[in-house]
N, C-alpha and C positions, 0 to 999 in steps of 0.2 A: 514591297513599299517603293515608292518612287524615289529618286534621288532626292536629297536635302539640299542640292546645289542652289547659290542665292544669285546664280548668274543672270536669272531674268526675274529678278524681285520685283514684285508689286504690292505695296503694302495694303492698300484696300482690297484688292482682289484676293489676296492671301488670307486675311481675315475673314472674308466672306466664304471663301474655299474650305476653310479649315472647320467652319461651321457645319459644312456639308459633308465632310470628310471623315473616315474612320482612322486615318493614318495621320503620323505629324508631318509626313512631307509636304502636305498641302500648305502648313503655315510657313515653314523655313523653304520649302523649294519651289515657291513661285507658282501661280495659276494663270501663265501666259496664253493668251490666244493667239492664233496665226497673225493677228494684227500686231501684235506687240512688236517692241524692238528691244533686242538683247540688251540689257544693262551690262556693263563692264563688271567683272569679278569684284567682289569686295576687297576692300584693304584691311589692313590689321594693324592695330594699335595696342602693344603689349606694354603694360605698366608692372614693373616689378618694385617691391618696397621691402627694404631688409628691417628684419626684426620686428615686423608690425604684429601685435596680438590683435584681440578683438575690441581693444580700446578705440572702437570707432562707433559714431552715432548709431548707425544703422544696424550694428552688430550687439549693441546694447551691453557691451563688456565694462563700462566705467560710466558712472553718472556725470561725471565732468568732462566726457569728450567731446571735442568740439571739431568736426570735420565736414564742413558744409560741401566741399567738393566731392568727396567719395560718397556722400549720401546723396548728392544730385544725380551721380551717376548711378546709384542704386535705383533711384527713382526711375530712371530710364531703360534699367536692365533687369536682369535677374540676380538676386542675392542669393548665394550658398551660404548657409548659417551653420553647416556642419561639414566644412570642408578642412582636410588635414594635409600636411606635409609628408613626403616620404622619409624624410630624415630631418632631425631637430636640430642642424648645424647647415650652414649656408652652402659650403662646398657640395656635399653628398645630395643635398636638396635640389639644387640648380642643375647638377649632373645629370640626375633623375629627369627632370622636368624637360630638360632640353634634348636629351637623348631618348626619352620615352620609355627607358629601362629601369626596373627597380635597382635600388642599392644591393638587394640580395641575389640580383642576378649578375651585377658586374663586379661585385666586392669593393665598390667605392663607398666605404663607411664614414670615411673621415674627410678631411680637407684636401684638395687637390688642384694643383696648378692648371690653369687653362691649357698650357703647352704640353702638359701629360695626360690630358683627357684620352687621346687616341691610343695612348700605349698602355692603358689602365687595364684593359680588358679586350680580347679579339673582337667581341661585338661592338666596342666603342670605335673601333678602328674601320668598321665597314658600316657604321650608322649615320644617316645624316641627321645633324642637329636642327631642332626646329626652324631656326631661320634658315639654314641650309636647305631644307626641304623645299620650303617656299622658293627660295632663290632658283633651284633646280627645276621649278615649274613656271618660272617666267616672272617672279615676283622681284620688284627692287626692293633689295634688304639695307635697312639702315639701323645702327645702334648707337646708344651712348650710355655711360655709367655701368654700374656693377649689375650684371645679366648673368654670367657664369660667375665662378668664385672670384676672379679679379674682374675682367670685362668679357672678352670672349676669346677664343683661339683665333690664331690669323686666319683670314679667309673667309670667316663665318659670315661676316657682312660686307657688301658691296660697298657701302659707306659706313665708315667706323668714326665716332668720335671720341673713342678710348675712354679712359676714366682717370680722374685725377688720383694720385696715388693716396693711400692711407684713408684716415676717417676724420680729417680735420674739418676747419680749423680749430686750433686748441690755443689755451693761454701757455703762455711761457712756462708756467709752473702748475702742477696738477693742484687742484683746491681741496678735495676731500679723500681720494682713494688713489694711492699711489703703488700699484703692483705692475711689475714690468710686464707681465704676460697678458695684460688686457688693457685696453684703453679706456676702461669704466671712468667716468668722472661726471660731474653735473654742474649746471650753473650757466646764467647768461652768458652769453660770447659768440661770435663777434657782435657789431652793431648793427649791420646792415644784412640782410637777405641777399644781396648781390655777393658778398662775401663768401657765400656757402656753395659748395661743388653743386648740390642739387639745383640751387637756382639757375647755375650755368648750363645744367644738363637740360632743365626744361627750356631755356632759350634755345639751344641748340635743336631740340625736338620742334620747337615753335618755327623755326626757320624752316625746317623740313615741310611743315604742313603749309607753310605759305608759298611754296614752290610748285611750279607746275610739275607733273609726273607723267610720263608718256606710257606708261603701264602700271598695273596696281602694285602696291607696296606695302611691306612689312615693316613697321618702325617700332624699335624697342626702346625704352625708356627704363634705365635702372636707378632708382634713388636710394642713397645711403640711410638717411634717418629714418626710423629712430634707433639705428645703430648707435651703440656707443662711440664716443662719450656723448651724454646728452647734453651738448652745447648748440644752442640756436640762440638768434638774436632775442633781446629783451622783450620786445612787444609781446612774444609768443608766450613767454612768461606771465605777462601780464594778463593774458587771457585766462589763465588759471591761478587766482590769488591763492597762497599756499594755505592760508587760513580755512580756505573752503573746500580743499580737496579730499575726497573720502579715500581712505586706505582700505586695500583689498582684503578679501576674508582670510584670516590667518590662525590656525590652530597650533599652538607649540608642541604638542606631542603627537602631531598628525603622522610621524612617520614611525610609530612603534609596531605597526603591524605590516610594514613590508618586509620582504626578503632582504637578507644582506647584500646580495648582490645589486639590489636596486640602489643602495646607497652608494655603491662603487661606482655603478654605470652614471649616476647623476652627480657624481663628485665633481664640485668645480672650486678647489681651493684658492684660486685666484681672485674670486669674486666676494663682494661681501655678503654677509648673510643678514637675514631679517633681524634675527638677534643682536646683530652689531648696529643694524641701523636703528633699532629702537632704542638702545643704550646709548649711542650718540646723538639720537634725536636728529636722524637724518631721512627717516623713512618718508614724511611728508614732502621733503625737498626732492627726493627721488622721485615720487610719483609726480609731483608738479613738473618736473623737468623732462620725464617720459611723455606727459600728457602735452608738453609745449612743443617737444620733438615731433609728435605726431601731427599737431595742428599746423607746424610748419611745412612738413611734407604735403599735408593735405593741401596747403596752398599752391605748391609747386605743382601736385596732379590738377588742380585747378586751372593754372595757368595753360597748361597742354590742353585740357579739355575745351577751355574756351577758345583756343587757336583752333582745335578741330571743328568746333561749331561754327566757327565764322569761315571756315576755308570751303573750298569746293567739293570736299571729301566728306561732309557731315552726314550725308544720308546714305552713304554706302561704306561705311566703315565698322567693322567689328571691334570691339574694344574690351580688352582683358585685363583687369587688376587684380594682382595676390601679392602676397607675402610670402617670403620662402620658409618661414615657420613662426611659431609664436615666441612669447616670452615671458617668463616669471617676474612680476614686480613684487616680491616680497611672500608670495604664495609658496607653502612648502619650505619656508626658511631659506629663499635662494633669489637671487637677481640674475637670472641667466636662462638661455634656451637649454639644450643640453639635458632633455630628459623625455620619457615617454608618457608624460603626464597631460593632461588637457592642455595648461598653459602653453606648453612648449609645441605641441602638435597642431592645435587648431590655428587656422589661419582665415584670413580674410580673402574671400573670392568674388568677383563680381563680374559679370558678362554681360555687354550690351551689342545686341546684334538687329540689323534690320528684320521686322517682322515678328518680333516676339511681344508677349505681353508685358509692358512696362511695369515695374514696381512690385513683381511677384518674388516670394522667397521659396527656397528649397532647403528642406529639412534632411533629404536623404544624405547618408554619409559618402562625400566623393573625395578625390584626391586630387593632388597638384599634378599627377601624373594624367589625369584625363584632359588637360589643357591641350596637348598635342593633338591627339585625334579628334578632339571637339575642333579646333580650329580648322584641321583639315577637311573634316567633313562640312563645316559652316560655309568654307570657301569653295567646294565643290571640287576639291583635289582628289585624286586617288588616294585610297587609304595605305598608309604604311604598315606593313604586315608586322614590321618589328615592334610597334607600340604595344607595351604591356598595360596601358591604361585604357578606359572606355569612354567612348565619346557621350558628351552630355546632351547633346542635340535632343533626345527625347524628353529630358527634364526641363531644356529651355523651351520646347513646345508645349509642355504640360508639367508644372512643377509637382503635381502629385501623381506623375506616372510611376507605375511599378519599378523598383529598383531593387537588383537583388545582390549588390555588391557591398562589401564592406569597405573601409578606409584602413589602410595599413601603413603604420610608420616603424622603420627600422632604424635602430641606434647600435652599431656594432653588429659583429655576425650573431645571427641566430637570437638576436634580443628584438622582441617585436610588440606592438601595440595594435589591436585590433579593435576599431570604431564601428558599432551599428548604432541605429537611434536607440538612446537610452542607455547604452552599455559601452563600458571600456574594458578590454581585457588585455592584460600583459603578460608574455610569457617570456622568461629569460634563458640564456643558454644552459643552465644547470637545471632546467624543469620547473623551477619555483613561478609562482604566478601571483598576479593581482587580478582582482575583479571589482569593478565599481558600478553601483546602480545609480547611475546619474539622474533617474527618476526622482529619487528620493536624496541623494547624496551629490549633488552638481559640483562640490568642491572637492570630491575624491578624498574624502577624510577617511572613510572606512572600508577597508579591504574585506570583501566578504568571499574571497575565493575558496575559503576552507568551509562554507556554509554549504551543505549538501543540497540544500533547497536550489540551488544555482547549478548543479553539476550538469543539468541538461543545457542550460544556457552557455556554459563553458565550453562543453562540447560542440556546440553549434558555431561559437566564435572561433574556436581552434580549427575549425575546416578551412578558415579563410587565411590560415599562416601560410607563408610563402613555401612551394615545396623545394626550392632550390635555395640554399645558403652558401653561395661562392666563397672560397678563402679571401681575405683582405688583399687587395690590389696592392702590389708594390708601390704603386705610385701615390697611395693614398694614406693620410696620417691623421692622429690626433695626438701627436707627441707630446703636448703638455699634460696628458691626463694619463694618470697610472695604469688604470685599469685596460685601457685600448693599447698601452704600448704592450702589455701583457699578452692580451688576447691576441694581437697581431703577430707576437713572437711565438706562439704555440704552433 
């Protein structure tokens, strides 16, 4: 198969050539003739959003979602409806995406400071992080906001806008939830979008898109919302009147058929429970606040995308938008990430690139780990042999192309979720299991792992479990959660 480089891309020729070709290279690799002038390598715009689940219009996760900017991006690109994180926690998820290595390979199962990433595992010391890889191949790299756990290790970006500390702004006094180990709280605050760090991050990115660049660029923008606290200006709450918000599906005795270890792994004692929210009549307000936070960050995404469209780079830029993990908003009696179930592992992922068929969707199970090799291939760079993910270029060319991979999420050592179309399989370190037939049970309410009817399916899914389960890295912790403290100490 020919190289899929976009260096000599011509949209009209590519579509014609693809119709005559048996390979995907014609779609994304260009069909230049001898008379063609080589186009410059494509730029990259990487947009990271913190704690965003599928409550996005195009993903259909909530009937009240209002996300016109992300929906517009999806209309111009490919939407991956079955994308999953490598870890349901920001530190290990981002370390995996940026390094191209699985948590089970590096032992980065918990949070980790950016400065410690190189020391976390020998492979991390010798691996080029995603922006570095592009910088090493001649790209101008720029980044702002939350991209790794904090912002980025020193030297990863040629130009860094840094990150404003914390997740503010916040009112002087907590309004509804006052637990010291979480920023969780909700309600309108402050008054203006310009008072939000995400607004300023978008403005920084817009300035870079307005500037001339003498070489291709890799621009990364990391947004904080909808990470807690769910505080955004009142106008975003007004978009979602509380009397009209729909509550997510909830089954009070949902957890009676899961192994004991599942409850320990997913324990989040610092967070409110759904039962608390119901008793205190706060569940609709929390749903409203999360929806408002999502709509706010969507508007900041829209500002950046509008600037790209108005720039000289509109026709030659690959855009990738993703979230680091999902979030429960009351499902399974919890408001948190921190689990191996659907609400925490499934993430929005949209890729727009020159030459793809716009508005298409992919239902094959893919991973955030796949972003690194995908961008490398789309831009025609030499492959990074360290990457453990799989390039999505074949799916960008043909959303229904065969896909033999599963999506694996890891939370702690030897606790894994395996996703294929229609099924989720979970195996914990003690060998206990969960299996959900999502075709009949999309809410994952009924664990059928002990039903012998599914034994062959379990065996098939288990074949995708990682063969390596590295010990916990000394630099990585989830020290506020008892199970993980104990596991790391073993």
